[in-house]
C-alpha positions in Angstrom: 34.2 152.2 48.2 37.2 149.6 47.0 35.7 146.3 47.6 38.4 143.7 49.3 38.0 139.4 47.1 36.2 138.3 49.3 33.6 140.9 48.9 33.6 140.7 45.5 33.6 136.9 45.8 30.5 136.6 47.5 28.5 139.6 45.5 29.7 137.3 42.5 28.0 134.2 44.8 24.5 136.0 45.6 24.7 137.3 42.0 24.7 133.6 40.5 22.2 132.4 43.1 20.1 134.7 44.5 16.5 136.0 43.9 18.2 140.4 43.0 14.7 142.1 44.7 17.2 143.7 46.6 19.0 145.9 44.0 22.3 146.4 44.7 23.3 145.4 48.2 25.6 147.5 50.2 28.7 146.6 50.0 29.6 144.6 53.4 29.4 141.2 54.5 29.1 141.4 58.3 30.2 138.1 59.9 30.1 138.9 63.4 29.5 141.8 66.2 29.7 142.0 70.0 27.7 144.8 71.9 27.0 147.5 69.3 30.1 146.6 67.4 29.8 145.1 64.2 32.4 143.3 61.8 32.6 142.6 57.9 34.2 140.3 55.8 38.3 141.7 56.5 37.5 142.4 60.1 36.5 145.9 60.1 34.9 147.3 62.7 31.8 150.0 62.6 29.3 151.2 64.9 26.1 150.2 64.2 22.7 152.8 64.4 20.7 150.3 62.1 20.1 147.1 64.2 19.2 145.4 60.8 16.1 147.6 60.7 15.3 147.5 64.2 15.8 144.2 65.0 19.1 143.4 67.3 17.4 145.1 70.0 19.8 143.1 72.3 23.1 144.2 69.9 25.0 141.1 69.6 26.1 138.2 71.9 23.4 139.7 74.6 24.7 137.2 77.8 21.3 137.1 78.1 19.3 136.2 75.1 23.2 134.0 74.3 22.3 131.9 77.1 18.8 131.6 76.5 19.8 130.1 72.9 21.9 128.0 73.7 20.2 126.4 76.3 16.8 125.9 73.7 19.1 124.5 71.0 19.9 122.0 73.5 16.7 121.1 74.7 13.8 121.5 71.6 13.7 123.5 68.6 10.1 122.7 67.1 7.3 120.6 68.6 4.2 122.6 66.3 1.1 123.7 67.6 -0.7 120.3 68.1 1.0 120.8 71.7 1.5 123.1 74.3 4.8 125.2 74.3 6.2 126.3 77.8 8.4 129.1 76.1 5.0 130.3 74.1 2.6 131.1 77.0 5.5 132.4 78.9 6.7 134.9 76.6 2.5 135.5 75.7 2.4 136.1 79.5 5.1 138.9 79.1 3.2 140.0 76.6 0.3 140.5 78.8 2.5 142.3 82.1 3.8 144.9 79.3 1.3 146.0 76.8 -1.9 145.1 78.6 -3.8 142.0 79.8 -4.8 140.1 76.7 -4.2 137.1 74.1 -1.3 136.5 72.0 -1.0 134.8 68.9 2.5 133.8 67.0 3.9 134.1 63.9 7.0 134.5 62.1 7.1 138.4 60.9 5.8 141.3 61.2 3.8 141.3 57.9 2.4 137.5 58.9 1.5 139.5 62.1 -0.6 142.3 60.0 -2.2 139.3 58.3 -3.8 137.8 61.3 -4.7 141.2 62.5 -6.6 141.7 59.3 -8.0 138.6 59.3 -9.3 139.0 62.4 -10.3 142.1 62.0 -12.8 141.1 58.8 -14.1 138.5 61.1 -15.1 140.0 64.1 -16.8 142.9 61.6 -18.5 140.2 59.8 -19.9 138.7 62.5 -21.9 141.7 62.5 -23.2 142.5 59.1 -22.1 141.4 55.4 -21.0 144.7 55.1 -18.8 145.3 57.7 -15.6 144.6 56.3 -13.4 148.0 54.9 -10.5 148.8 57.3 -9.1 152.3 57.0 -5.5 153.0 56.9 -3.1 155.8 56.2 -0.9 157.0 53.6 2.4 156.9 53.4 2.3 153.8 56.2 4.2 150.7 56.0 2.4 147.3 57.0 4.6 144.1 54.7 4.7 143.1 51.5 2.2 140.0 51.6 -1.2 141.0 49.3 -3.1 141.4 53.1 -0.8 143.1 54.2 0.8 145.2 50.6 -3.2 146.2 50.6 -3.5 147.9 54.0 -0.1 149.8 52.7 -1.0 152.8 51.4 2.0 153.3 49.1 1.1 153.1 45.2 4.5 152.1 44.9 4.7 149.0 47.1 1.5 148.2 45.3 2.5 148.6 41.5 2.8 145.2 39.2 1.2 142.9 41.1 -2.8 143.4 40.1 -5.1 143.8 42.1 -5.0 144.2 45.7 -7.2 142.9 48.4 -10.6 144.7 48.2 -12.0 146.7 51.1 -9.3 149.1 51.7 -9.3 152.5 52.6 -6.6 155.4 52.5 -7.1 158.2 54.7 -4.5 160.9 54.8 -2.1 160.5 58.0 -2.7 162.9 61.0 -6.1 164.5 59.2 -8.5 163.5 62.3 -11.5 166.0 59.6 -10.7 163.8 56.9 -10.4 160.5 58.7 -14.0 161.6 60.7 -15.7 161.9 58.0 -14.4 158.6 55.5 -16.3 157.0 59.0 -19.5 158.7 58.2 -19.1 157.5 54.3 -18.5 154.3 55.6 -20.9 154.0 58.9 -21.6 150.5 59.5 -19.8 149.4 57.1 -16.3 149.6 58.7 -14.4 146.9 61.2 -10.9 148.0 61.4 -8.6 151.1 61.4 -5.1 150.2 60.9 -1.9 152.6 61.9 1.8 153.2 62.7 2.1 155.7 65.7 5.5 156.3 63.9 5.3 155.7 60.6 8.9 154.1 59.9 9.0 153.1 56.1 7.6 156.4 55.5 10.3 158.6 56.9 9.7 158.5 60.8 6.7 160.8 60.9 5.2 160.9 64.4 1.4 160.6 64.7 -0.3 164.2 67.1 -1.7 162.8 69.6 -4.4 164.4 69.4 -5.0 162.6 66.0 -4.8 159.3 67.7 -7.2 159.7 70.1 -9.2 160.8 68.1 -9.7 157.3 66.2 -9.1 156.0 69.5 -12.8 157.7 70.9 -14.5 157.4 66.9 -13.4 153.4 66.8 -14.9 152.6 70.5 -18.2 154.9 69.6 -18.5 152.8 66.4 -17.6 149.2 67.3 -14.3 149.5 65.0 -11.2 147.7 66.3 -8.4 150.1 66.3 -5.1 148.0 65.7 -1.5 149.4 66.4 1.3 148.9 63.9 4.1 148.1 66.6 6.3 146.1 64.3 8.9 148.4 64.2 7.6 150.5 67.3 7.6 148.2 69.9 9.7 146.3 72.3 11.1 149.7 73.8 12.0 151.1 71.0 10.6 154.3 71.7 12.0 154.2 75.9 8.1 152.7 76.4 7.7 148.7 76.3 5.0 149.8 73.1 4.3 153.2 71.7 0.6 153.3 72.3 1.6 154.1 76.0 3.0 157.4 74.6 -0.5 158.4 73.7 -2.8 157.1 76.6 -4.6 154.3 75.5 -5.2 150.6 74.8 -5.8 149.8 71.0 -8.0 146.3 70.3 -4.5 145.2 68.4 -1.3 145.2 68.2 1.4 144.0 65.7 4.9 142.9 66.6 8.2 141.7 65.2 11.4 142.7 65.0 13.4 143.7 68.2 10.9 140.9 69.5 13.6 138.0 69.3 16.2 140.5 69.2 17.4 138.4 65.9 15.8 135.4 65.6 12.4 135.9 63.5 9.5 136.1 65.2 6.1 137.9 65.4 2.6 138.5 66.8 -0.3 140.2 67.8 -1.7 140.4 70.9 -5.5 141.7 71.4 -7.6 142.1 74.5 -9.6 139.0 75.9 -13.0 139.5 74.1 -11.3 138.6 70.3 -10.5 135.1 71.1 -14.1 134.5 70.3 -12.9 135.3 66.1 -10.6 132.9 65.6 -11.9 129.6 66.9 -10.3 126.1 66.0 -9.1 126.1 62.1 -9.4 130.1 61.1 -6.4 130.4 61.6 -3.0 129.3 62.5 0.9 129.4 61.6 3.1 126.0 61.3 6.1 127.7 62.4 4.9 130.2 64.5 6.1 130.7 68.4 7.5 127.7 68.3 10.0 126.7 71.1 13.5 128.8 70.2 12.0 132.0 68.9 9.6 132.1 71.8 12.9 131.3 73.9 14.1 134.5 72.3 11.4 136.5 73.2 11.0 135.8 76.7 14.7 136.7 76.7 14.5 139.8 75.2 11.6 141.1 76.8 12.3 139.9 80.5 15.6 141.9 79.3 14.3 145.2 77.7 11.1 145.7 80.3 13.7 146.5 83.2 13.6 149.7 84.4 17.6 150.0 83.8 17.0 149.4 79.8 13.9 151.8 79.6 16.4 154.4 80.8 18.9 153.8 78.5 17.5 153.9 75.7 15.7 157.2 76.7 18.6 158.6 78.1 20.5 157.8 75.1 17.2 159.0 72.5 17.8 162.2 74.1 21.1 162.6 73.6 20.9 162.1 70.0 17.8 163.9 69.0 19.9 167.0 71.2 22.9 166.7 69.4 21.3 165.9 65.9 19.3 169.6 66.5 22.4 171.2 67.0 24.2 169.9 63.9 20.4 171.2 62.6 21.9 174.6 63.4 25.3 174.3 62.2 23.9 172.9 58.8 20.5 174.5 58.3 20.9 174.3 54.0 21.1 170.0 54.4 18.9 169.1 57.2 14.9 169.5 57.0 14.0 168.5 60.3 15.2 165.9 63.5 12.2 163.6 64.5 11.7 160.4 66.8 10.8 159.3 69.8 13.0 157.1 72.2 16.0 155.3 69.3 13.8 155.5 66.8 14.8 159.0 65.0 14.3 160.4 61.9 16.9 163.0 60.0 14.6 164.8 57.3 18.0 166.1 54.7 17.4 168.6 51.8 19.3 165.7 49.4 19.1 162.4 49.1 20.4 160.2 51.4 21.8 156.8 50.5 25.2 159.1 49.0 25.4 159.7 52.9 24.8 155.8 53.7 27.5 154.5 51.4 29.7 157.6 53.1 29.1 156.4 56.5 29.6 152.7 56.1 32.6 153.5 54.8 34.4 155.7 57.5 32.9 152.4 60.3 28.9 153.5 60.7 25.9 151.2 59.9 23.3 153.7 59.3 20.0 153.3 56.5 18.2 155.8 54.0 14.4 155.6 53.7 11.8 158.1 52.2 14.9 158.9 49.9 15.7 162.0 52.0 15.4 160.3 55.6 18.5 158.8 57.6 17.4 156.5 59.8 18.7 155.9 63.6 17.9 152.8 65.5 20.9 151.3 67.3 20.6 148.3 69.3 18.8 149.4 72.8 20.9 148.1 74.2 24.0 151.0 72.9 26.0 153.4 75.0 26.6 156.9 75.7 29.9 156.6 74.9 29.3 154.7 71.1 26.4 157.1 70.7 28.9 160.1 70.8 31.3 158.0 68.6 29.5 157.8 66.3 27.8 160.8 65.9 31.1 162.0 65.7 30.6 160.4 62.5 27.4 161.3 61.2 28.9 165.1 61.8 31.7 164.8 59.5 29.9 163.6 57.0 27.0 166.3 57.2 30.1 168.5 57.5 31.6 166.9 53.7 27.8 166.7 52.3 26.8 169.1 48.9 23.5 171.0 49.2 
């Protein structure tokens, strides 16, 4: 991919002044966007099928979000959690309405939401027994990169090089009901929580079986264990319902969220059943920036917009279209495409070859996609994307699959 002088200069400055922990970035610098279209440093147009890792839920320059942010910037950005905060209260009210009645604690990111959930679970368990601090998580999960969240993540590559992880985490194969029940029995009276994603995003868009999740729900209730669902990537309407757990007809004790909640403004949260508020009394947890006026004004705008039935219908309609067309491509390119899976606009295309070269080719052709778990193309456009733009993007994707060498 030929780099312009503008881009070459940015790449040089990046290497000079920034940590290189993200490796070789994709050769583009986006400067602005409109709707679900991005533009780079040279004015080139791109269809966005990635939404900044499912963050830009309303796309770019959405009038409702822009109005909310501009209005808040002209009032107050931050005051701290020493004081009452109208925007924070309003956002929390919307979470109780769209998730389940309960209590919300705002953070700044998904990994901080995981940390808060882990601390809350430990406090809950240890209030009953000094042995009740273990947390079960599942293979190929991802819950964040800070120490507690990293320890909950059952992937050795995430732990490697950082020394001893936080003790008390037990890893069980994902979607293996028998192994889960055996583990709960082994650690009877010692397990305070179970944490899982319903669609493993970083793990390759792997969907939890309904029977598996219902069994976890039953077993946790029977054993007084908290059920924590990580909705960081799936929450805020990504799957066509406001939260992915609603597809399973259960209500967890705790959900974590971030990414799409602020539409691009950094924010995370845990939302819990009412009884859990007693386990975080004064001084047990907090954050300086969490839920400040600007972030929660953004969250309020996003939640109000995406909870409308017209928005949810668009997510379901465009998601069904993408999965239908990708399934046809699977028949067309059987040696290349191993599987197509997803719910709503959280979609994965598993390939028989590494996916990163196809990501680069897509970028050259004006389409932004992502590869996770080495061979899974991840498609997560802004939730406001139109059918017309979906079709245009899929034509580009088809041309890339057609030229791929297996």
